[in-house]
C-alpha angles and dihedrals in degrees: 000000000000096000110055143146113209118196119205137187134188108230115251094359130102092244129120133169148161137219119202132192124186128185116132094036091049090050092050094051096044091050092060093074138011108260126175117239098264091053091046091054092046093050089050091056093044092052092050091046093050088052093048094048094043089055090063091061126089097206140100104240138062144291126208135188117208132179124189144163140121125298136063092324106058099181144325133195140183129187139194128186131202090266091061093252115149138192138167145186141180138190122206146149123239114282123171090215090065095061098064104026116130096200140027096255091089090059094045093048090054089066115095117206086000121192132195119217124194108195121191115189116181117198086233122028139025125329121238130204126190121194131196131164120253095246100146135071097241136046090234093057091049091051091051089052088053090055091047094050104032113021095026091210114135103246139170121195129186120189132183134172145166129178092279109034139020132195139181144178130201126185125181136188104221126216113280133209120235090257092050091048090059095050101039121102101256091209092054100095098040087049095049092043091055092047093048091055091058092067112114124217094240089053093049094050100042111026122084117249094251092057094045092052092046092051092049105037108017091135091058128075097251117187122200123198119196114301122247126233118236127198146162115278133168126201097207120121140156089256090058090050091050089053089052089054091049089054094055092049139234096283093053091049092051090052089050092052091053089061100032126024115202100031110234121204121186126198110227092205101056105007092240112157125215123193129199120192118214088259092053096043096047090041088066087070096040091255132128133218108264 
């Protein structure tokens, strides 16, 4: 499996983490549109990050990461649902710096007044949105700031990407009871934090999760459940497009049909195309073609 999410625990310690590798999914998403190198790298990191963060939730639904602001990079988003299905998209204007960049910091630095959104959308229940300013040079640092300010769970995140492969690691110190606080090794989190920061980008991108975890934490009792498969998945459908037409109303649909019959709707994520004849479109409102 080239696209996997490997959860890990440290036995008898309030530590959890994830390692993610993406290859085929990244290739599929980047092939949908022509992105310059800096945007490709950023989208790779965002896809990995959305998978890492989604793994910490115990819901059926989706988590998306979105950055936006003004500048050459308009906005970018990546999304992962509870099935491990991923998608991503970005909007930008041409910038010579994007073509030769070797990391995502060039894309992030092009944002002016940039903001990071974390959107959690359960299939059942209320939506949640966390917002933090993009005040750091890397996406990983901005996400750690989100956990510090919003979730208040000690977290370390490492991300790496090129135009072919992306990888990421997340490790968290979970809330402890008073009894656990007394028995836990007080040097554990500082030690793990220091070890995590030694991980190099090439290692994160190219090494399997088992080897990464052994190199970092071989003195700890690391436990690995079965890895999860990740893949590209889009939520578009003709039914969703029909709902969009219903939202804009019958009069707007009639005006659209005067200029374009049949109505064609394209998904920006997967390039799927959905067509509605005049009969189909007006039939949504119980009307007939006159």
